[in-house]
C-alpha positions, 0 to 999 in steps of 0.5 A: 500499500502506497503510505501518505505523503507527510506534511514537511515542516519548515523551520520559521525564520527569526525576526532579521529573516535568518534561520536559528542556528543547527548543527550540520548533523542535526540538519542532515538528519532532519533532511533524512527524516523529510525524504524518507517519506517522499519515497514509495516502496512498492513493486508498482512502477510509480513516479516516486519509486526508487530505482533499485530494481532495473538494468545498470546503466553502466553495464548497458553502456559497456555492452553498446560499446562492445557491440560498436567493437564487434561491428566496427573493430579497430575503433577503440582496440588493436588488431587481434592475432585471430579474427574468429577468437576476437569475435567469440571472445567479444560476443561471450563479453556482450552475453555475459553483460547482457543476459542479467540486465535483460533479465533485470528489465524484463518484469517491467513488461508487466509492471511498467505503468503503461502495461498495468493496464494490459493485465500482462501476465508475469513471466514464470522464469524471466532469467530463462526468458533473458537467455532466449532474448539474448541468443535471438539478439545474437543472431541479428548482429551479422544483418545489422553489420550488413546494414551498417556497410551500407550506411557507411557507403551512403555517408561516403557517397552522399557528402562530398566532404567525406575523403575516406571510408574511415572518416565516415566511420571514425568521425560521423555522429550519424554513423554513430547514431544509426549504429546504436539505433540497429542494435537497439531496434533489434532489442526493441523487436524481441520486447525488451524493456528499458534497455533499447531506450537506454541505448538510444538516449545515451546515444542522443547525448553524445550525438545530439541525434534522438531515434526511438529504438521503435523506429524501423529504417531501411538501408543506406540511410544517412544523416548529415550534420546530424544535430537536433534530428529527431525520429519517433517511435512509430516512423517507418523510413525506407531505403536510401533516405537522407536527413539533414540537421534539425529534421523531425519526424515527429507526432501530432497531438496524441489521443487520449483514452477514457481515463485521459491516458496517452493512447499507447501503440498506434501509428503516430509518425510519419512513413519516408518512403525510399530515395528520400531527401529532407533538408535542414530544419523541417518538421514532418509530422502525423502518422498518416502522413507519407512522404512518396518516394524520391521526394525532396522536402527543402529547408525550414518546411513544417509538413502534416500532410502526404505527398505524391511520389517524385515531389518537391516541397518548398516554403514560400510566403503563401505556405508549403507548395508540394509540386512534381519534380517533373515540373520545368525548373522545379527543384533545380539543384536540389 
């Protein structure tokens, strides 16, 4: 049962506005007494519950780093004598770290605030389930690697300032963001609570690029510059898509259920089809918004409607204009 919050009594000020003298040890004791009732000790996911039982942030971050070493060997460690042995050792390290963290995360499938209303049954054996998830995740790593090779090519071919593939792999924040996302997305698809979001937000803090792990992103994806890019949970992005800094693929105001809670697991974010380019600081909103194949969205556009394939979307004094790129003189140089 939740205990009611105890009203905090503040020390009365003296006539001159100061407070009566108190020894530091006494103040520490008083502060501790006031803090205790502000924390609810419950198995329920509540805003005032301490974070005792959750995946360890440092462990998740370390697993993320090792996975990056596997996907781009040599970035942080010297060349091994035996490539096969290197992969075996690194994958064993990932497994040792991730399995207990996944097990700690799994109870949030049925005790998380959003999941409480869905009455999801608890797992009989979270440790065993965590091992199954881990094995399925490990099986996806070769596919992640293959996708990332295409992302490296897209960055090199999409930026004339890139003079080598090594430069892309060592220096481009967009590649770091999509690497993290492709890892987190596989765990998200396996219904792993908390950990995918922890990974994506760690990368967000490093790169300024915010990609929700639920977003589906095709091959050959490139974010140029990157700072301020936001990609929402239910986005679907096709192949060979290029985004510039400050682009938001977001949601409109979201519907609420009969209790006033946001409705989860519905399409809220745009679909961006193959071969689309979205230039800097443009915002595209809505789950029913589809940006057609081959469309170019110019900079500083605010868009909440779909576009046909091959469109050019620009901003004018009268508002947003959508034209076909076949129109004479339309989109030259974009």
